[in-house]
SEROVEX-423356 format. One record per residue (C-alpha): z, y, x; residue in one letter. Coordinates in steps of 0.1 Angstrom, whole numbers, padded with zeros to 4 digits, always signed. Each point is the difference from the previous one (the first is absolute). Layout:
BEGIN
ZYXA
...
This chain:
BEGIN
+0970+1020+1260X
+0015-0034+0010X
+0033+0010-0017X
-0019+0009-0032X
-0019-0033+0001X
+0033-0019+0004X
+0015+0018-0030X
-0031-0009-0021X
+0003-0036+0012X
+0036-0002-0011X
-0008+0015-0034X
-0027-0026-0005X
+0019-0029+0014X
+0030+0003-0024X
-0022+0004-0032X
+0003-0030-0022X
-0016+0018-0030X
-0029+0024+0005X
-0009+0025-0028X
-0034+0016+0003X
-0011+0032-0017X
-0035-0006-0013X
-0022+0031+0004X
+0002+0007+0037X
+0015-0029+0019X
-0021-0027-0018X
-0031+0020-0009X
-0015+0034-0008X
-0003-0005-0037X
-0019+0032-0007X
-0023-0001+0030X
-0031-0003-0022X
+0014+0013-0033X
+0016+0034+0006X
+0037+0004-0010X
-0007+0038-0003X
-0028-0007-0025X
+0023-0023-0020X
+0026+0028-0001X
-0026+0025-0012X
-0012-0025-0027X
+0036-0002-0012X
+0003+0037-0003X
-0033+0003-0018X
+0010-0027-0024X
+0031+0019-0009X
-0019+0032-0004X
-0025-0016-0023X
+0030-0009-0023X
+0012+0036+0000X
+0028-0007+0024X
-0010+0023+0028X
+0034+0018-0003X
+0018-0032+0008X
-0006+0005+0037X
+0006+0029+0023X
-0028+0014+0021X
+0014-0017+0030X
+0002-0033-0018X
-0036+0003-0013X
-0011+0004+0037X
+0019-0031+0011X
-0022-0025+0020X
+0024-0028-0008X
-0004-0018-0033X
+0035-0013+0002X
+0013+0036+0001X
-0020+0009-0031X
+0014-0030-0018X
+0036+0008+0010X
-0005+0036-0012X
-0010-0011-0034X
+0028-0025-0002X
+0026+0027+0009X
-0011+0018-0032X
-0005-0030-0023X
+0019-0029+0015X
-0008-0034-0014X
-0026+0015-0024X
-0033-0016-0012X
-0018+0028+0019X
+0016-0012+0033X
-0007-0036-0008X
-0037+0008-0006X
-0002+0021+0032X
+0017-0027+0020X
-0025-0026-0013X
-0029+0022+0009X
+0013+0003+0035X
+0004-0038+0001X
-0036-0005-0010X
-0011+0025+0028X
+0021-0019+0025X
-0016-0033-0011X
-0034+0016+0005X
+0010+0013+0034X
+0009-0035+0012X
-0037-0009+0005X
-0005+0028+0025X
+0034+0000+0017X
+0001-0002+0038X
+0023-0026+0016X
+0024+0017+0024X
-0009-0012+0035X
+0020-0030+0011X
+0017-0002-0034X
-0016-0033-0010X
+0009-0020+0031X
+0035+0017+0001X
+0007-0012-0035X
-0012-0035+0006X
+0019-0003+0033X
+0032+0013-0014X
-0003-0023-0030X
-0007-0030+0022X
+0031+0008+0022X
+0024-0004-0030X
+0011+0035-0012X
-0006+0006-0037X
-0023+0028-0009X
-0002+0023-0030X
-0019+0031-0011X
+0021+0029-0012X
-0023+0028-0011X
-0006+0029-0025X
-0035-0015-0007X
-0008-0023-0029X
+0011-0036+0008X
-0033-0011-0017X
-0020+0019+0026X
+0021-0014+0028X
-0004-0036-0012X
-0038+0005-0003X
-0003+0014+0035X
+0022-0027+0016X
-0021-0027-0018X
-0032+0016+0012X
+0013-0003+0036X
+0014-0035-0005X
+0035+0014+0007X
+0015-0006-0034X
+0018-0032+0011X
+0019+0020+0026X
+0017+0021-0026X
-0001-0019-0034X
+0020+0007-0021X
+0016+0029+0018X
-0020+0030-0011X
+0021+0029-0013X
-0020+0030-0011X
-0001+0028-0025X
+0016-0006-0034X
-0002+0022-0031X
+0033+0015+0010X
-0013+0026+0024X
+0034+0013+0009X
+0003-0032+0021X
-0029+0007+0023X
+0008+0005+0037X
+0020+0018+0014X
+0022-0018-0025X
+0008-0034+0016X
-0006-0019-0032X
-0030-0021+0012X
+0017-0008+0033X
+0032-0011-0019X
-0021-0022-0023X
-0016-0017+0030X
+0034-0005+0018X
+0015-0014-0032X
-0029-0024-0007X
-0001-0013+0035X
+0038-0003+0004X
-0002+0024+0030X
+0028+0019+0016X
-0012+0036+0007X
+0010-0003+0036X
-0024-0029+0004X
-0030+0019-0014X
-0026+0023+0015X
-0021+0025-0020X
-0034+0011+0014X
-0013+0032-0015X
-0021+0031+0008X
+0017+0027-0021X
+0033+0018-0002X
+0006-0014-0034X
-0002-0035+0015X
+0026+0009+0026X
+0023+0016-0026X
-0002-0031-0022X
+0008-0022+0029X
+0030+0021+0009X
+0011-0001-0036X
-0002-0038+0000X
+0017-0004+0034X
-0030-0017+0017X
-0015+0006+0034X
-0032+0021+0002X
-0031+0000+0021X
-0025+0029-0005X
-0037-0005+0002X
-0018+0033+0007X
-0038-0002+0004X
-0002+0037+0011X
+0021+0028+0013X
+0005+0015-0035X
+0015-0032-0013X
+0022-0003+0031X
+0012+0035-0004X
+0010-0006-0036X
+0019-0031+0009X
+0018+0018+0029X
+0009+0029-0022X
+0015-0025-0025X
+0023-0014+0027X
-0019-0030+0014X
+0006-0004+0037X
-0031+0000+0023X
+0007-0034+0014X
-0002-0015-0035X
-0035+0015-0008X
-0032-0018+0010X
-0035+0015-0002X
-0015-0034-0001X
+0012-0034-0012X
-0014-0016+0032X
+0033+0003+0020X
+0019-0016-0029X
-0024-0029+0000X
+0003-0004+0038X
+0038-0001-0002X
-0001-0026-0027X
-0025-0022+0019X
+0022+0003+0031X
+0029-0014-0021X
-0018-0029-0014X
């Protein structure tokens, strides 16, 4: 346990740029506005337009609205249909901000890290408009502005593609070796590896941890709470 804590401490200590995924490490965006219901609404919207055959049975049952959006984009990349579906998802995410749950210890962690000097960014598959609204509502926007890199209309560039991470590194003038990505999904880890940045996994339950471990994240670099990260930072200040 002491060895794991020391490895985590070293990971945190050398980070000069910290890239947060949004939904998970910062908040639970869909805590009060179900992602599964949003995905179902997307499927129903397509069916109402006579496009039921666009998705497989498995895709129609997807609880993840991003997965539905990707599936449509694979068949009609860059189309007006995809643009409209993406905007509908953005509006749902903006609505979800009002009932999002802050991740425990995330707010003080962000403020402490910002105060200590490292530069912070958000690198996410969510809409940057929703991220900006949430951060403003928590009075955290000054910790990240202007470094919010979210979903664009080019859905091929969503994580696990490292595009949003590379945008952040480029804008901040950051060497990948000086950056740390904090995410809660295998796609976050894959994007971090693709960009050459260090990774810390946040897993709020055993299922999340199992998915990260299966993706290749070492146990010592996974935390079930942000509290130990905050404690390490405060001990360094």
